[in-house]
C-alpha positions in Angstrom: -145.6 -82.5 -47.3 -143.8 -81.1 -44.5 -141.6 -78.0 -46.0 -140.2 -76.8 -42.5 -137.0 -79.1 -40.6 -136.0 -77.9 -37.5 -132.9 -77.2 -37.4 -129.8 -77.6 -34.3 -128.4 -74.9 -32.1 -125.0 -75.0 -34.2 -126.9 -75.0 -37.4 -128.9 -71.9 -35.9 -125.5 -70.1 -35.2 -123.9 -71.1 -38.7 -126.8 -69.4 -40.0 -127.0 -66.2 -38.0 -123.4 -65.5 -39.2 -123.9 -66.8 -42.6 -126.8 -63.5 -42.4 -123.6 -61.5 -40.8 -121.3 -62.2 -43.4 -124.2 -60.7 -46.3 -124.8 -57.8 -44.3 -121.1 -57.0 -43.7 -121.2 -57.6 -48.1 -123.8 -55.3 -48.3 -121.8 -52.5 -46.0 -119.0 -53.3 -48.3 -121.0 -52.5 -51.7 -122.8 -49.6 -50.1 -119.6 -48.2 -48.6 -117.2 -47.7 -51.4 -118.2 -44.9 -52.8 -117.4 -42.8 -49.8 -115.3 -45.0 -47.3 -111.5 -46.6 -48.3 -112.3 -50.6 -49.1 -109.8 -51.1 -46.4 -111.9 -49.5 -43.7 -114.6 -51.5 -44.7 -113.4 -54.7 -45.0 -111.3 -54.3 -41.6 -114.8 -53.2 -39.9 -116.7 -56.5 -41.3 -113.6 -58.7 -40.6 -113.5 -58.0 -37.1 -117.5 -58.4 -37.1 -117.1 -61.6 -38.7 -113.9 -62.2 -36.2 -116.5 -61.7 -33.1 -119.8 -63.2 -34.9 -119.2 -66.3 -32.9 -118.9 -64.8 -29.6 -121.5 -62.8 -30.1 -123.8 -65.0 -31.6 -123.7 -66.7 -28.4 -123.9 -64.3 -26.2 -126.7 -63.6 -27.9 -127.8 -67.1 -27.2 -127.0 -66.9 -23.6 -128.1 -63.4 -22.6 -130.3 -61.1 -24.9 -129.3 -58.0 -23.0 -126.0 -58.0 -24.5 -125.4 -54.7 -26.4 -123.0 -54.3 -29.6 -121.0 -51.1 -29.5 -117.9 -50.4 -31.4 -114.2 -49.6 -30.7 -113.0 -46.8 -33.3 -109.1 -46.9 -34.5 -107.7 -44.1 -36.7 -104.6 -44.8 -38.3 -104.1 -48.0 -35.8 -105.1 -45.3 -32.7 -108.6 -45.6 -30.8 -110.1 -42.8 -30.4 -113.0 -43.8 -28.6 -116.3 -46.0 -29.0 -119.7 -45.2 -30.4 -122.8 -47.5 -29.9 -124.3 -47.0 -33.4 -122.5 -47.4 -36.7 -124.9 -44.9 -38.3 -123.3 -42.2 -36.2 -119.7 -42.8 -38.0 -121.2 -43.5 -41.4 -123.4 -39.9 -41.3 -120.5 -38.1 -40.4 -118.6 -39.5 -43.4 -121.8 -39.1 -45.8 -122.0 -35.3 -44.6 -117.9 -34.9 -44.9 -117.8 -36.4 -48.9 -121.1 -34.2 -49.7 -119.1 -31.3 -48.7 -117.0 -31.8 -51.9 -119.4 -34.1 -54.2 -120.7 -31.7 -56.0 -117.8 -29.5 -56.8 -115.6 -32.5 -57.6 -118.3 -35.0 -58.8 -116.0 -36.6 -61.6 -113.7 -37.7 -58.6 -113.8 -41.0 -56.3 -113.8 -39.4 -52.9 -113.7 -41.5 -50.0 -112.1 -41.1 -46.2 -108.1 -40.5 -46.4 -107.4 -42.4 -43.0 -107.5 -45.6 -42.2 -110.8 -46.3 -39.9 -111.5 -49.5 -38.3 -114.8 -50.3 -36.3 -113.9 -53.0 -33.8 -117.7 -54.4 -32.6 -117.6 -55.7 -28.7 -120.7 -56.9 -26.8 -121.5 -55.5 -23.4 -124.3 -56.0 -20.9 -123.5 -52.1 -20.1 -123.2 -49.2 -22.8 -121.0 -46.6 -21.2 -119.6 -44.9 -24.8 -119.0 -41.8 -25.2 -120.3 -41.5 -29.1 -120.5 -37.4 -29.1 -116.9 -37.1 -28.1 -115.6 -39.7 -30.0 -117.9 -38.4 -33.2 -116.1 -35.2 -32.5 -112.6 -36.4 -32.8 -113.6 -38.0 -35.8 -114.8 -35.1 -37.6 -111.2 -33.2 -36.6 -109.1 -36.3 -37.9 -110.9 -37.7 -41.0 -110.1 -36.0 -44.4 -111.7 -36.1 -47.6 -109.2 -37.4 -50.3 -109.4 -37.8 -54.1 -108.1 -41.2 -55.9 -105.5 -39.5 -58.4 -102.5 -40.6 -60.2 -99.5 -38.8 -59.0 -96.6 -37.7 -61.7 -93.3 -38.0 -60.2 -90.2 -36.8 -61.2 -87.2 -37.2 -59.1 -88.9 -39.1 -57.0 -90.7 -36.4 -55.9 -94.5 -35.9 -56.3 -95.4 -33.2 -58.2 -99.2 -33.0 -60.2 -101.8 -35.2 -59.5 -104.8 -35.9 -62.3 -107.6 -38.5 -62.2 -106.2 -41.1 -64.1 -102.9 -42.1 -65.8 -104.2 -41.7 -69.0 -104.7 -37.9 -68.2 -101.1 -38.0 -67.0 -99.4 -39.3 -70.2 -101.7 -37.1 -72.1 -100.4 -33.8 -70.4 -97.2 -34.8 -70.4 -97.4 -35.5 -74.1 -99.2 -32.4 -75.0 -96.7 -30.5 -73.0 -94.0 -32.1 -74.7 -96.3 -30.4 -78.4 -95.3 -27.1 -77.1 -91.9 -27.4 -78.5 -92.2 -29.9 -81.3 -95.0 -30.3 -84.0 -96.6 -33.3 -84.1 -95.8 -34.6 -87.4 -92.2 -34.6 -85.6 -92.7 -36.1 -82.6 -95.1 -38.7 -84.3 -92.1 -39.7 -86.9 -90.3 -40.1 -83.8 -92.3 -42.5 -81.8 -92.4 -44.5 -84.9 -89.1 -44.3 -85.8 -87.7 -45.4 -82.0 -90.5 -48.4 -81.7 -88.2 -50.8 -83.3 -85.1 -49.3 -82.8 -83.1 -46.2 -82.1 -81.0 -44.7 -84.4 -79.5 -41.3 -86.3 -81.5 -40.3 -89.3 -79.8 -38.1 -91.8 -81.3 -35.1 -92.9 -80.6 -33.9 -96.6 -79.6 -30.5 -97.2 -82.2 -27.8 -96.4 -83.3 -30.6 -94.0 -83.6 -31.1 -90.2 -84.1 -34.3 -88.6 -85.0 -34.8 -84.6 -82.6 -37.2 -83.5 -84.5 -37.2 -79.9 -86.6 -35.9 -77.5 -87.1 -36.2 -74.2 -87.2 -35.0 -70.7 -84.9 -33.2 -67.4 -86.2 -35.7 -65.2 -87.3 -39.0 -65.0 -91.0 -39.8 -64.4 -93.1 -42.4 -63.3 -96.7 -42.5 -62.3 -98.1 -43.5 -58.7 -101.4 -44.2 -57.9 -102.6 -42.7 -54.1 -104.7 -40.2 -52.7 -104.7 -36.6 -52.9 -107.1 -33.3 -51.7 -109.6 -33.0 -54.1 -108.6 -29.2 -54.8 -104.8 -30.7 -55.9 -106.3 -33.0 -58.4 -105.5 -31.2 -62.1 -107.4 -31.4 -65.2 -105.2 -32.1 -68.1 -105.2 -28.3 -68.9 -104.1 -27.3 -65.8 -101.7 -30.1 -65.8 -100.0 -28.3 -68.5 -100.4 -25.3 -67.6 -98.3 -26.1 -64.4 -95.7 -28.0 -65.9 -95.0 -24.9 -68.5 -95.0 -22.2 -66.0 -93.4 -24.1 -63.1 -93.7 -24.3 -59.4 -93.2 -20.6 -57.5 -90.4 -20.6 -55.1 -88.2 -17.9 -53.2 -85.3 -16.8 -54.6 -82.6 -14.1 -53.7 -82.0 -11.3 -56.3 -78.2 -9.0 -55.6 -79.0 -5.6 -56.3 -77.2 -4.0 -59.0 -76.6 0.0 -60.2 -79.7 2.0 -60.8 -81.8 -0.4 -59.3 -84.4 0.7 -56.8 -87.4 -1.4 -54.9 -89.9 -0.7 -57.5 -87.5 -1.7 -60.4 -87.0 -5.4 -58.8 -90.6 -6.1 -57.9 -91.3 -5.3 -61.4 -88.4 -7.6 -62.6 -90.7 -10.9 -60.6 -94.0 -9.4 -61.6 -94.3 -8.2 -57.9 -95.6 -5.1 -56.5 -93.9 -3.2 -54.2 -96.1 -3.9 -51.5 -95.3 -7.8 -52.4 -91.4 -7.5 -52.4 -91.9 -5.4 -49.0 -93.9 -8.2 -47.6 -90.9 -10.7 -48.5 -88.7 -8.4 -46.9 -89.4 -7.5 -43.3 -86.5 -5.6 -43.1 -86.7 -3.6 -45.8 -89.4 -0.1 -45.7 -90.1 2.0 -48.8 -87.3 4.6 -47.9 -84.6 2.1 -47.3 -81.7 2.6 -49.2 -80.4 -0.1 -51.1 -77.0 -1.2 -51.4 -75.2 -2.6 -54.7 -74.5 -6.4 -54.2 -77.2 -6.6 -51.3 -79.6 -9.8 -51.0 -83.5 -9.0 -51.8 -85.8 -12.2 -51.4 -87.9 -12.1 -54.5 -90.1 -15.2 -56.1 -89.8 -16.6 -59.3 -91.1 -19.4 -61.4 -89.0 -22.9 -61.0 -89.6 -24.9 -64.0 -90.8 -28.3 -63.2 -89.3 -30.4 -65.7 -87.7 -28.9 -69.5 -88.6 -30.8 -72.8 -85.0 -31.1 -74.6 -85.2 -31.8 -78.4 -81.7 -32.8 -80.0 -81.8 -32.3 -84.1 -79.2 -32.4 -86.7 -79.8 -29.9 -89.5 -77.9 -29.8 -93.1 -77.8 -26.4 -94.6 -76.1 -24.8 -97.6 -74.5 -21.5 -96.4 -72.3 -18.6 -98.0 -69.0 -18.5 -96.9 -68.0 -14.6 -96.8 -65.6 -13.4 -99.3 -62.8 -11.5 -97.2 -61.4 -7.9 -98.7 -57.6 -8.2 -99.5 -55.8 -4.3 -99.9 -52.9 -3.8 -102.4 -50.8 -0.8 -102.3 -50.0 0.8 -105.3 -47.0 3.4 -105.7 -48.0 4.6 -109.0 -51.3 5.7 -107.6 -51.7 9.3 -105.7 -52.7 8.1 -101.7 -55.8 8.7 -101.3 -56.9 7.0 -105.0 -58.3 3.2 -104.9 -59.7 0.8 -107.5 -61.3 -2.5 -107.4 -59.3 -5.2 -108.9 -61.2 -7.9 -108.1 -64.8 -8.7 -107.3 -65.4 -10.3 -104.0 -67.5 -13.6 -104.7 -69.2 -15.5 -101.9 -67.9 -19.3 -101.6 -71.0 -22.1 -100.7 -70.3 -25.1 -97.8 -72.7 -27.7 -97.0 -73.1 -27.6 -93.2 -74.4 -30.2 -90.7 -75.2 -28.7 -87.5 -76.0 -30.6 -83.7 -78.9 -28.5 -82.4 -80.2 -28.7 -78.5 -83.2 -26.9 -77.9 -84.5 -26.9 -74.1 -87.8 -25.5 -73.9 -88.0 -24.4 -77.1 -84.6 -21.7 -76.8 -81.0 -23.3 -78.7 -78.3 -23.9 -75.8 -76.5 -25.0 -78.1 -75.1 -25.1 -81.3 -72.2 -27.2 -82.7 -70.8 -28.1 -86.0 -70.7 -31.8 -86.7 -69.1 -32.0 -90.6 -68.8 -29.7 -93.4 -68.0 -29.8 -97.0 -66.9 -27.1 -99.3 -68.6 -26.6 -102.7 -67.5 -23.4 -103.8 -64.3 -21.4 -102.7 -65.0 -17.9 -101.9 -63.5 -15.3 -103.9 -61.8 -12.2 -102.4 -62.5 -8.6 -103.1 -58.9 -7.0 -104.2 -58.8 -3.4 -104.0 -55.7 -1.1 -105.1 -54.4 1.7 -103.0 -52.0 4.6 -103.8 -49.3 5.1 -101.7 -47.7 8.1 -104.2 -47.4 11.2 -102.3 -47.1 15.4 -103.7 -47.0 18.3 -101.7 -49.6 19.5 -104.3 -52.1 16.6 -103.7 -54.8 16.4 -101.2 -55.0 13.0 -98.9 -58.2 13.0 -99.0 -59.0 14.1 -95.6 -59.8 17.5 -94.9 -58.4 19.0 -91.7 -59.9 21.9 -89.9 -59.2 25.1 -91.0 -58.6 26.8 -88.4 -56.7 27.0 -84.6 -59.7 26.1 -82.7 -62.8 27.6 -82.4 -66.4 26.2 -83.2 -68.8 26.6 -85.9 -71.3 29.7 -85.4 -73.2 28.7 -88.4 -73.9 25.9 -90.6 -75.1 25.3 -94.4 -78.5 26.1 -95.0 -80.8 28.6 -94.9 -80.3 31.7 -93.4 -81.5 35.0 -93.6 -83.9 34.2 -96.5 -80.9 33.0 -98.6 -78.7 30.2 -98.8 -75.3 29.8 -96.6 -73.0 28.3 -98.5 -70.6 26.9 -96.1 -69.9 27.2 -92.7 -68.6 29.3 -90.3 -65.9 29.0 -87.8 -65.9 31.8 -85.0 -63.7 32.6 -81.7 -60.5 30.3 -82.4 -57.5 30.2 -79.9 -55.7 32.7 -82.4 -56.6 34.1 -85.9 -54.4 31.7 -88.2 -55.9 30.1 -91.1 -55.3 26.6 -92.2 -55.1 25.0 -95.5 -57.8 22.1 -95.0 -55.1 19.6 -97.1 -52.6 19.4 -99.3 -53.0 21.8 -103.2 -52.3 24.4 -105.2 -53.6 28.5 -105.1 -55.9 28.5 -107.8 -57.1 32.1 -106.4 -55.8 34.8 -103.7 -57.5 38.3 -103.3 -60.9 40.5 -103.3 -63.6 38.4 -104.2 -66.6 40.9 -103.8 -69.0 39.7 -100.5 -66.4 37.3 -99.6 -63.8 40.2 -99.1 -60.5 38.8 -99.3 -61.0 35.0 -100.4 -58.5 32.1 -101.0 -59.3 28.8 -103.4 -57.2 25.8 -102.9 -57.4 23.3 -105.4 -56.2 19.9 -103.6 -55.8 18.1 -107.1 -57.9 15.0 -106.5 -61.6 16.7 -107.6 -61.8 18.5 -104.5 -61.3 22.7 -103.8 -61.9 24.3 -100.8 -62.8 28.6 -100.4 -61.7 30.7 -97.5 -63.4 33.8 -96.6 -63.2 37.0 -95.3 -60.0 37.2 -94.5 -57.7 39.9 -92.8 -55.1 39.3 -94.6 -53.6 36.6 -97.3 -50.3 35.4 -97.0 -50.2 33.3 -100.2 -49.9 33.1 -104.0 -52.0 32.1 -106.8 -49.8 28.4 -108.5 -47.7 28.5 -104.7 -48.4 25.0 -103.4 -49.5 24.3 -99.7 -49.5 21.7 -97.2 -52.2 20.6 -95.1 -52.2 22.7 -92.1 -49.8 25.4 -93.4 -51.1 28.6 -92.7 -52.8 30.6 -95.6 -53.7 33.9 -94.1 -55.4 35.3 -91.0 -59.0 35.5 -90.0 -60.8 39.0 -90.5 -64.1 40.9 -90.9 -63.7 41.8 -94.7 -66.7 41.8 -97.2 -69.9 40.9 -95.9 -69.4 39.8 -92.4 -70.9 40.8 -89.1 -68.1 40.3 -87.4 -64.3 37.8 -87.5 -64.8 34.7 -88.6 -63.7 32.1 -91.3 -66.3 31.1 -94.0 -65.4 27.7 -95.2 -67.2 26.2 -98.2 -66.3 22.1 -99.7 -66.4 21.8 -103.6 -66.1 17.9 -105.2 -66.0 18.5 -108.9 -67.0 21.9 -108.9 -70.5 21.1 -106.8 -71.1 22.4 -103.8 -70.5 19.9 -100.6 -71.8 20.0 -97.2 -68.4 20.8 -95.2 -69.4 18.5 -92.2 -69.6 15.4 -94.7 -65.6 16.2 -95.5 -64.0 17.5 -92.4 -62.0 15.0 -90.5 -61.8 17.1 -86.7 
């Protein structure tokens, strides 16, 4: 049986055409990992369109040669005589990035078309065309752009990675349980959940900008991992801003505020030098991180709070002025308050009372204050017992023994004044104190005045606050003219500095 069958010229051409189709299919499959699919299809489409003419020419003249016209993004840049030259350049460019970005689908970023033509004489400038291609072509990676308000900000490998990054960015500011609970609640119908006392319910979790995902191409170095995308979302982008110089600002302090060195700050401000004297209000270029988006969390919190009691003061003319007593102790009240809380990236930006319920009223603290006055009773506030002067020695250990009071020296004049209203209980010589006066202020306080040059009052006399009772001197054991002043409360020695009102 004859297994071979003769074919007509038309059938022969059809066979050759089909053979080219198969070769084009092979070209597409072998090139898809490094050339845009559109490029391969366009090239093969051109070959297929030209195939009948090429085959016809092959039948008419076997001396014809095939060249390829090269178009980049629709613009012809030259021609080459061998497609392998182009393929070799593509392989070389992509292999430069393959090891570093092995997980990415890399390809040529431009639309390249190779249009075949049959010619009698080859006049291509292959080397020059390949050099132009080397300059024009760039390697890109398939990526998903995360867009905020129509601006492509971040690139990741897949949309799933983008969605995971955005979700984990939200988890920086809410817990996993809170986010899951919110998502489950809003799947069917979105509604407010009323929290119980001591509870907080999240009403909404959102981001400050509308988020969209778009497939496209990006430089391999721009394609971020999930963790890198989260970090970028949290940190934000570095932008140039201006800082208004305030009082006390210098270059170093401004640079420190923005995590810059002084030299970096000077680079941002060519008109400044290290010796420049900054003026208040002057604008200085700085860099700062501007958030890409923020996570907004709206909550309703219901809490039980204390109502602070007030202190109410009432006067009583039967009580001495300076005396007080508590008639009623204060007691805080209770209230249930619902707050609306809005947090932006974890910081509270709004706190508003939605409603409150008084559970228990507060009880005011009532203090009775005496208003009765007497020239023999002290006011409770001791005045300065001299006319000016300064404290030359305080209470405490001195010269190997305890100094009971304070010493006042160098006054404007030497008059000694009663520190408060009271009754003179002693007035005369008292050993090392020299001439001494003691006043009972009839409120538990007594004061003592020593080393006086002269005494102007007598025992039993009532004196008023600020009244002259003697003259400063140096009697007794004294090294110079001064007043020694002591204070007693209920017969116990006190530090005068705790009582004097100067």
